[in-house]
C-alpha positions in Angstrom: 87.5 93.6 99.9 84.8 95.6 100.7 81.9 93.5 102.3 79.2 96.0 100.5 77.2 92.7 99.0 73.8 93.1 100.2 72.3 89.9 101.8 70.4 89.4 98.4 73.0 86.6 98.0 71.7 84.1 100.7 68.1 84.9 99.5 68.7 83.8 96.0 67.4 80.3 95.1 67.3 78.3 92.0 63.8 78.7 90.7 61.8 75.4 91.4 64.6 74.3 93.9 64.7 74.9 97.8 68.2 75.0 98.0 70.0 78.8 97.9 72.1 79.2 94.8 74.8 80.2 97.4 74.4 76.3 99.2 74.5 75.0 95.1 77.5 77.0 94.4 79.3 75.8 97.2 78.4 72.3 95.9 79.8 73.1 92.6 83.1 74.6 94.0 83.8 72.1 96.3 83.3 69.6 93.8 84.7 71.0 90.7 87.9 71.5 93.5 87.8 67.8 94.6 88.4 66.7 90.8 90.9 68.7 89.9 93.1 67.0 92.7 91.8 63.6 92.4 92.1 63.5 88.4 95.8 64.2 89.3 96.2 60.7 91.3 93.5 58.4 89.9 91.7 57.4 86.7 88.7 59.0 85.4 86.8 55.3 86.0 87.2 56.0 89.7 84.1 55.2 91.6 84.7 58.8 94.3 85.7 60.7 91.0 82.5 59.7 89.0 80.5 60.3 92.1 81.6 63.9 92.4 81.2 64.6 88.7 77.5 63.2 88.9 77.1 65.8 92.2 78.7 68.6 90.1 76.2 68.5 87.2 73.2 67.6 89.5 74.1 71.0 91.4 74.4 72.7 87.9 71.0 71.4 86.9 69.4 72.3 90.2 70.3 75.9 89.7 67.3 75.7 86.7 69.1 78.2 84.8 70.5 77.6 80.9 73.7 78.8 81.7 75.7 78.6 85.5 78.5 81.1 85.4 81.4 80.3 88.0 83.6 83.5 88.2 86.7 84.1 90.5 87.0 87.9 91.4 89.8 88.8 94.4 89.1 86.6 97.0 85.3 85.7 95.9 83.4 83.4 93.6 80.0 84.3 92.0 77.5 81.7 90.4 75.4 83.8 88.3 76.0 87.1 89.7 75.5 86.2 93.3 78.3 86.5 95.5 79.6 83.4 97.7 80.6 83.8 101.4 82.9 80.9 102.2 82.7 79.4 106.0 85.6 78.6 108.1 86.0 75.2 106.7 85.4 76.3 103.0 88.3 78.9 102.9 90.8 76.8 102.2 88.5 74.9 99.4 87.8 78.5 97.8 91.4 79.3 98.2 92.6 76.2 96.2 90.1 77.0 93.2 91.3 80.4 93.1 94.6 79.1 92.7 94.0 76.9 89.9 92.2 79.8 88.2 95.1 82.2 88.9 97.8 79.8 87.6 95.8 79.8 84.3 94.7 83.3 84.3 91.2 82.0 83.9 88.6 84.3 84.8 85.8 81.4 85.5 83.9 78.8 83.8 80.1 78.5 82.1 78.7 75.4 82.5 75.2 74.8 80.5 72.7 72.8 81.7 72.6 70.3 79.0 76.7 69.3 80.1 77.3 65.4 80.2 79.4 63.5 82.2 81.5 62.7 79.1 82.1 66.3 78.0 82.9 67.3 81.4 85.6 64.7 82.0 87.1 65.7 78.9 87.3 69.0 79.5 88.5 68.6 82.8 91.6 66.4 81.3 92.6 69.5 78.9 92.0 72.0 81.8 94.6 70.0 84.2 96.8 69.6 81.3 97.2 73.0 80.4 98.6 74.4 83.7 99.6 78.1 82.4 98.9 81.4 81.7 97.3 80.9 78.4 95.5 78.0 79.1 92.0 79.9 78.4 92.8 80.2 74.9 94.1 76.5 74.5 91.1 75.3 76.0 88.8 77.3 73.9 90.5 75.8 70.9 90.5 72.5 72.1 86.9 72.2 72.8 85.7 74.3 69.7 87.8 71.5 67.5 86.2 68.6 69.6 82.8 70.3 69.1 81.8 70.6 72.8 79.7 73.7 73.6 78.3 73.2 76.9 81.3 73.9 79.1 83.6 77.0 78.4 86.5 79.3 80.0 85.9 82.4 80.7 88.4 85.2 79.9 89.5 87.7 82.8 88.5 90.6 81.3 84.9 89.6 81.1 84.7 88.8 84.8 84.5 92.6 86.1 81.9 93.5 83.4 79.7 90.5 84.4 80.3 91.0 88.4 80.0 95.3 88.7 76.5 94.9 88.3 76.4 93.5 91.9 77.5 96.5 93.5 81.4 96.0 93.3 83.6 98.9 91.7 86.8 98.7 90.9 88.3 99.6 93.9 86.7 96.7 95.3 88.1 94.4 92.5 91.8 96.0 93.4 91.8 95.6 97.1 90.8 91.8 96.5 93.2 91.0 93.8 96.0 92.7 96.4 94.6 90.5 99.4 94.7 87.9 96.7 98.3 88.3 96.3 99.3 89.2 99.7 97.9 85.7 100.8 99.6 84.0 98.2 103.4 85.8 99.4 102.3 84.7 102.8 101.7 81.1 101.8 105.0 81.6 99.9 106.6 82.8 102.6 106.0 79.7 104.8 106.6 77.2 102.6 109.9 78.8 101.6 111.2 79.3 105.3 110.0 75.9 106.1 112.0 74.4 103.6 115.1 76.7 104.6 114.4 75.0 108.2 114.5 71.4 106.3 117.4 71.7 104.5 119.5 74.7 106.3 119.8 76.6 103.0 117.2 79.0 101.2 116.3 78.2 97.7 116.7 82.1 96.3 114.3 81.2 93.3 111.8 80.7 95.1 112.0 83.9 97.0 112.0 85.2 93.7 108.9 83.4 92.7 107.1 85.2 95.6 108.5 88.3 95.2 108.4 89.0 91.3 104.2 89.5 91.4 104.8 92.4 94.1 107.0 94.0 92.2 105.1 93.8 89.5 102.2 95.0 91.4 103.4 97.9 93.0 104.7 99.1 89.9 101.1 99.3 88.7 99.6 100.6 91.9 100.7 101.1 95.3 98.3 102.2 97.3 96.0 98.7 98.5 98.9 96.4 98.6 101.1 98.7 100.8 97.6 99.2 103.1 97.5 95.5 103.9 100.8 96.0 105.7 98.7 97.2 108.5 96.9 93.9 109.0 98.5 92.6 112.5 96.3 89.9 113.7 97.5 87.4 111.0 97.1 83.7 111.4 101.0 83.2 110.5 102.3 86.6 111.1 106.0 85.6 111.6 105.6 84.9 107.7 103.3 87.8 106.9 105.8 90.2 109.0 108.5 89.0 106.2 106.4 89.9 103.6 105.3 93.0 104.5 109.1 94.4 105.3 109.3 92.6 101.7 106.2 94.7 100.3 107.6 98.2 102.2 111.4 98.0 101.0 110.0 97.2 97.6 107.7 100.3 97.5 110.6 102.4 99.5 113.2 101.4 97.1 110.9 102.5 93.8 110.2 105.6 95.5 114.0 106.2 95.9 114.5 105.7 92.4 115.9 101.9 91.9 115.5 99.7 89.0 113.5 96.9 88.3 116.1 94.6 88.7 117.2 95.9 92.1 113.6 96.0 93.2 113.3 92.5 93.0 116.8 92.2 95.1 115.5 94.1 97.8 112.3 92.4 98.0 114.1 88.8 98.3 116.6 90.0 100.4 114.2 91.7 102.9 111.8 88.7 102.5 114.8 86.6 104.1 116.0 88.9 106.2 114.8 87.4 109.1 116.3 83.8 108.4 118.4 83.5 111.7 115.5 83.0 113.6 114.9 79.8 112.4 118.1 79.2 114.9 116.4 80.8 117.8 114.5 78.6 119.9 110.2 79.0 119.7 110.3 79.6 123.5 112.3 82.4 123.4 111.2 84.2 120.5 107.5 83.9 121.8 108.4 84.5 125.2 105.5 86.7 126.9 107.9 88.8 129.2 111.6 90.4 129.0 114.2 88.5 127.9 117.1 87.3 130.4 120.6 88.2 129.4 121.5 85.0 127.9 117.9 84.5 125.6 119.1 88.3 124.5 122.5 87.3 123.8 120.6 84.3 121.5 118.4 87.0 120.1 121.8 89.0 119.1 123.1 86.3 116.8 120.0 86.0 114.4 121.9 88.4 112.2 125.0 86.4 111.8 123.1 83.2 111.7 121.4 84.2 108.9 124.3 85.5 106.8 125.8 81.8 107.4 122.3 80.3 106.2 122.1 82.2 103.5 125.9 81.6 102.4 125.2 78.1 102.1 123.2 78.2 99.1 125.0 76.9 95.9 126.5 79.5 93.5 127.8 82.7 93.6 125.1 85.5 93.1 124.7 89.0 93.3 121.3 88.1 94.6 123.1 85.9 97.0 125.2 88.6 98.2 122.8 91.2 98.9 120.7 89.0 101.0 123.6 87.9 103.0 124.2 91.3 103.6 120.8 92.2 104.5 120.3 89.5 106.9 123.5 90.6 108.7 123.0 94.4 108.5 119.1 95.0 109.5 119.5 95.7 113.0 122.7 97.7 113.0 122.0 101.7 112.6 123.9 104.3 110.8 125.0 106.0 114.0 127.1 102.7 114.6 124.8 101.6 117.3 122.6 98.4 117.0 123.8 94.9 116.6 126.2 93.2 115.5 128.9 95.6 116.1 131.6 95.7 113.5 135.2 96.8 114.2 135.7 98.8 111.3 132.6 100.9 111.6 131.8 100.1 108.0 128.6 101.7 106.6 125.1 100.0 105.9 124.7 99.1 102.6 121.7 100.7 100.5 119.5 97.7 100.8 120.1 97.1 104.4 119.7 100.9 105.2 116.0 100.7 103.2 115.1 97.3 105.0 116.2 98.3 108.8 113.8 101.0 108.3 110.6 99.0 106.7 111.8 96.1 109.9 111.7 98.5 112.7 108.1 100.0 111.6 106.4 96.7 111.2 107.9 95.2 114.3 106.7 98.4 116.3 102.8 97.8 115.2 103.0 94.1 115.9 100.9 92.4 118.7 102.9 91.2 121.6 101.7 89.4 124.8 103.6 91.5 126.8 102.2 95.2 125.5 98.4 96.0 126.0 98.6 97.4 122.7 100.9 97.6 120.1 101.5 101.3 118.5 100.1 102.1 116.1 101.0 102.7 112.4 100.9 106.5 113.2 102.9 106.7 116.9 105.5 104.2 115.7 106.0 107.2 112.4 106.6 109.8 115.0 108.9 107.4 117.3 110.7 107.0 113.8 110.6 110.4 113.0 111.4 111.9 116.5 113.7 110.5 119.1 115.0 107.4 117.3 115.5 109.5 114.0 119.4 109.4 114.3 119.6 105.8 113.8 118.3 105.8 110.5 118.8 106.7 107.4 117.3 109.9 106.4 116.4 109.1 102.7 115.2 105.9 103.6 112.3 107.8 106.3 111.7 109.6 103.6 110.7 106.8 101.7 109.1 105.2 104.7 106.5 108.7 105.1 105.9 108.9 101.2 105.2 104.9 101.1 102.5 104.6 103.9 101.3 108.3 104.3 101.5 110.6 106.6 98.2 108.7 108.4 99.0 105.5 107.4 96.4 102.7 107.1 94.9 101.9 110.2 95.2 105.8 111.7 91.7 107.3 112.9 91.0 110.6 112.8 88.8 113.5 113.7 88.6 116.4 111.0 87.9 119.9 111.7 84.6 119.4 110.8 83.6 116.4 113.2 84.2 113.7 110.9 85.6 110.5 112.3 87.5 108.7 109.5 90.0 105.7 109.0 92.9 105.4 106.9 92.4 102.5 104.8 94.9 102.7 102.1 98.1 105.6 101.4 97.6 108.0 98.4 100.4 107.8 96.3 99.7 111.0 94.8 99.9 113.1 98.3 101.0 111.5 101.7 99.2 114.0 103.3 95.6 112.7 101.8 94.9 109.0 102.5 92.2 106.8 101.0 89.5 107.1 104.1 86.5 105.5 105.8 84.0 107.3 107.2 83.1 105.8 110.6 80.8 107.9 113.1 80.1 111.0 113.8 81.3 110.3 117.6 83.7 108.4 119.3 82.2 105.5 120.9 79.7 104.6 118.3 79.9 101.7 115.9 81.3 102.0 112.5 79.1 103.1 109.7 78.1 99.9 107.3 78.9 99.9 104.1 80.7 103.5 104.1 82.2 104.3 100.6 85.8 105.1 100.4 87.4 108.3 99.5 90.5 110.4 99.4 90.6 112.7 102.1 89.8 116.2 100.5 92.3 119.1 100.7 90.1 121.1 102.1 89.2 118.7 105.3 91.6 119.6 107.7 92.9 116.8 110.3 92.1 118.4 113.7 93.4 115.1 116.0 94.6 111.5 115.4 92.5 109.5 117.8 94.1 106.7 120.0 92.3 103.3 118.9 90.7 103.0 122.5 88.5 106.1 121.7 86.8 104.7 119.0 84.6 101.5 119.5 85.1 99.9 116.4 87.4 96.9 115.3 90.4 98.9 113.1 91.7 95.4 111.6 88.1 93.9 111.2 87.7 97.3 109.1 91.1 97.3 107.1 90.2 93.2 106.3 86.6 94.2 104.8 
């Protein structure tokens, strides 16, 4: 989500109180999250939980408003229309509470200044019990029948209307939702791989639960989610890479006409394509220099190891076979080069051809300690379409170009009119015209703050693609904004 909110949020204070709304909102979120966690383990009479309930009620009253609305949108919370910016220590709490809202398809909560302890406790008990997508409707019915009127759940459709007045348009909302989905997918991939390391076999149904929201999202709107694959400075890039390859493979498969079940299948196979690397020592994977012959041999065994690990999954299904084949073939090439080699020269599977292209593209643009800088996505695309093209399936390459665009997210452009633009996401309707953000009128200047995004005009000619070192701007910071 763009950081277009002005700084009024830090200056808003509760009338008659010295504490700003952002501070009181942080207390509200922290106590609510703590209560939802604690009430699962302890009784309502627990002294610590009673104290948290009182602190929550005190924060509501301190805002000196008849009603206090807490809305979740994208990666942010709004309290009475003011967007809260979490500091580093608060990010896990924000994400945890947003996840609680998301699993219930709940837009937020509204608190009355007259809310009391008994009513709050009763509401939270119902909220904990109803952990499903129809929770908002159940909460509304149960609170109405109990005569409770001082706290209620807010429908998701009401959230956008209440937050849009704060300068946040549909594109910001869409980007925030995409980023939230991406973060959940990375967390899901981490849990999946850690479980696989522990048990020796992947949980395919868990992988499907990670992939299905991605399929649903890409079928509705591909642009913003595909654009997020350009972010490489990720704390958990090992898992983010698997998510990136899954997103790109699903989008490429969509462009190639795969059915919805097939998109779910290729998404799972792509998510698990590097399972065999669990058997590679971390010191080899993270070596800051070139690998020696023995280390390279260990790396080259990971496709076979991936096949073996996935083959331990109980039962036999088409999903399992597809994942096995992709794990085994994703480093093979259509011209029979790559690894592992097979004696009969068997052709690669359709899923493998797509995942192989997505994997190489994402890997080329990743940060590596032995490279001064990674290739930009545009440089990687030119490499795949140039001297490396004989190694890859032509249809898969076509799908990649149409998925990420001719100027993928993160590409710096100078137009014929002299404008300097940053591509922030592809345009599904025209790969030649990405969604852009204007940075500066000349290189070496900082990016213009709060610049609105726009689709590159058909009459605006791209004169040059600029290397990142020529423009003094944090490209990944801009993409993450």
